[in-house]
C-alpha positions, 0 to 999 in steps of 0.5 A: 417926382414920379411921372406915373400917379401910382408906382403900382396899380392892383387889379383884383382886392382878393388874397393875392392882390391886397398881399402884393398891395400890403407888402408894396405900399409897406415898402413905401410906394403909392399904391392902389387897388381896384375891385369892382365887386367886394374886397377879399375876392373869390376866397373870403366873399364866395368861395373857400371862407364862406364854403367851409362855414357851410362845411361845418354846418352840414357836418353836424347832422353826422357828428350827432349821429355819432353822439347817439353812439356814444351814449347821448340823445341828440334827437329833435335838432333843427337848422334854421338856413336863414339864420346860417345864412345871416350869420355867415354874411356877417362873418364874411363883412367883417373879414373883408373889412379886415382886408380893407383896414390891413391894406390902408394901414400899410398905406395902400388905397382902395379904389371901389370900381372896375378897371381896365387896361388901356395900355401897358401903364395906363387904366381907366377906372369906374369913378376915378377916370384915367390913371397911369402906374409904372407897375401893374399887376393883375389878380382878377381871379376866376369865375364859374363857367356854365356850358354855352351849349347846354338849353336851360344853362340859365335855370342853374345856379353856380356855387356863388349863388349856392352861397345866398339861396333864400332857401335850401331845395328839398332836391339838388342836382349837382353837375361835375366831379371836381372838388367844388362839385364833391364838396357841395354834394355833402354839403347839401347832403349834411344839411338835409337836402336830397343830392344827386351829383352827376359827372360825365367821366368814370370817376369823381375828382380827376387828377387826384391819385386813383385810390382817392377817387374811388375811396370819396366815391364810395364815402360820399354814397354811403353819406347818401350822395346819389352819383351818376358817372358817365352822363352828363345833362342835356337840358335843364328844362322847368321854372325855378324851384320846379326843375328837370335836368334831363341827361345823356343816359335818358334819366330825368332828375327832379330838383329844386335847384340845378347846380353847375360845378362844371369849372372855373375860367380866369376872369380876363374878358373885358379887362383890355389885355390887348391894349396892353400887349399881354398874351392869354392862353386858350382859356383866357389865362394870362400867360406869366413867367416864373416870376409872375411877369407877362408879355408886357414889361410893366404887368404882372399877374398872379393867382387863379388868373394865370390858371397855375395852382388856383389855390388861395395861399398859392396866390399869396405867395405869388403875390408876396413874391412880385412885392419882394422881387420888385420893391424891396430888391430881393427876388423871388420866385414862388416854388409850384412844386409840392404844393399841398390841397384839402378837398373839403368833402364829407369825409375830406381829403388832404394830399401833397406830392404826386399821385402813384400815376405821375410817379410811376411815369416819372421814376423806374420804381415806386413803392406804395404804402397804403391802409384802408381801415375805419378810424376808432371813432367809427369803431365804438359805435359801429360805424362804417366810414373808411379812412385812407392813408397812402404813401408813394416813395421813389424805390431806388432812393426811398425819397418820399414823393407824394402823401395822400389822407382821406379821413377826419382832420385829413387836411389838418394831417397834411399841412404838416405832412407837406414840410418833410416831403417838401424838403426831400424827407426819406422814408427811413426818415419819416419813420423815425418820427415816434406815432402819436397814440391814438390818432388817425395820423399815426398810421402815415408813420407805421406803415412798414411794409409796401404794397405788392408790385405786380407784375408785368 
């Protein structure tokens, strides 16, 4: 009989933690998963899933505008925020219940309450007391971060509160330039809110390909988002529902809400990591090796809490790799190279592989294939929205290094593009696939000539 209460104890019932717990429990291991809030984690409860529902809801006005160009009469439509929010909450509750059911069906145990490490193989669990585990997996994710030195920051909301606003404001100021800020700018704009997006940098979506950044910035402004670059808030004043956001460039923007989308940090504070000998980085991220093992021999960590690639599918793969390695005797490491991602901006982004700048820094000769055009749906009714497709290729070996798409269905397109790129496809092999016509995606296999190289 084991000297431990559990073979595996997981802190955090998000996507990564639950996947690891399910697989481990299915092997016959005794598994517990502790969650201090709601089962499902950031993605299901306060991230990807409710955000995508809000994206869907916010796209209908633009679709109605297009419909009129196709001969439909779409006037008189209204949006009921309260009704949408109730439906969203029901669906999230259903999905959370599925997470619980799947875990328990596999033989795992859900513990409702906060768990804190008291040693490398011991924990204190709210409502349960002291427990021991042979292995501990930390999967607590991340949380929104507010600048502590910003006067009035407590008056602002983050992405988490945005899902549950009692009413939609007439105007909102969103601070930040990352994918969360850009996505919510599109969401609120689509729902009829007057949106101002403020970012201290010179362009939104830092870290993405430069063509994507400039293209998205132009298109969200075309949709009606007011974009202020090179400025940041120095104070938020007023009262709830009647706020003023004072900017570093002297502007004062009035708003019903100010949303700070200024980044996320790993949720590690107060977890007792020091008691277990778990090392962290400067932002509180748990340092792990390629096997997701921490500096403590009996503790692992997966997902956003490690601040590697903060995407739900990555957390799931990391959790599965851990379980296969530790409970099935199948040493497995997740490959963090060429992971596809999407930005559900309006229009949306799909991207995989290297940006042009990254490729030029790593390879002596790079070819760029690029096309900007109005999608077929737009040209019919005189719409001006532009799509972008871009391929990054090693000119010497012709290996595909990156694929970037902005336009309708870009996230769906990039999933399939990621498969051949991950396998090291060459440009000739890529082009050998016959186009599907008429589609936006066919542009990816009909880009025959690279952009002329500039002479230094």
